[in-house]
C-alpha positions, 0 to 999 in steps of 0.5 A: 499499500502506497499513500501517494501512488495509487499504481503501487498499491496492489496485491499479487499471487505469486505462486499457487499450484496443484503439483503431481509428482511421478518417478520421471514426470511432473505436472504443475498447473496454477500460478507460478514464478519460474527463473531462467538464467545464470548470470548475476548482472543481466538474466537475459534468458529469464522470460516467463514471468513479467516484471513488477516495476511497482515492488522494485525498480531493479527489474528483479520483482516478478509477477505470478504467471498462470501456466500449465507445466509438464516436466519429463525427467530422463537420463538424457535431460530434463525437458519442460513444456509450458502453456501460458494462457493469460498475459499480465502487463508490466507494471510501472510507477505512477506520476506520484512515485520517485524514480518513474520515468518521464514522460510517465508510461500509460498502462490504459492505452497499452497495444498488442500486436496479436488481435487476442490481446491478453488472451493470447496463449503462449508457449515455451520448452526448455530442455537442461542437463548436468554434464559432470561439472558442466550444466547446459540448458537450451530453451525456446519462447513463442509469444507475446513479449514481457519487454515492451516497446514504448511509443509516445502519445498523449492521455486524456488530458492532452500530456506527453505519455509512453504507450506500451506496445507488446510485440509477438515474438521467438526467443531461444536462449542458451544457458551455460555454467562450469567451474574451472579451477577457482573460477566459475565460467557463466554465459547466457546468450539469446536470438529474439525475432519479431521485436524489430530486427532480429538481434542476438545478446549474451552475457558472461 
């Protein structure tokens, strides 16, 4: 609860799920937080949950995501499949908060590339395996981007605002961790298509 900024007064279910565990597979249905990634400075591959900027401006606080998750546990690795049936918009600070953008973000005018808007169903898959001391993971996400682009606009009063635009994207990710002597080598890399020109990024 924030006495000055109504945008910061909110409640959220981070995790509430039904779990069914067997010897080599698992089902999870409900609201969950899923973290992908290995590096500390940037979380490039972490794409399932939406950022809760009103909770913390460092972009590390995440909203709960409704999902159906199936995991297959085999000697060749763990394969996880995700169906994400409902899109949650990123939260932003209101005009009365410190560290907000200037001009402020007007979430009431959010634009979606998909005609289904928030009802567009997203999909994701991730394979991971530990090879001796090396941990490796590959992932792919297809759906509405959790990172909006911002378009200039005006609100009903004529004041300048930023309007979030949510694109449909495909993102393929790689995670790698390996201890070498006293060093721990980490790598995250992505390739994203659909949000402007196709691009790649990595951090290590």
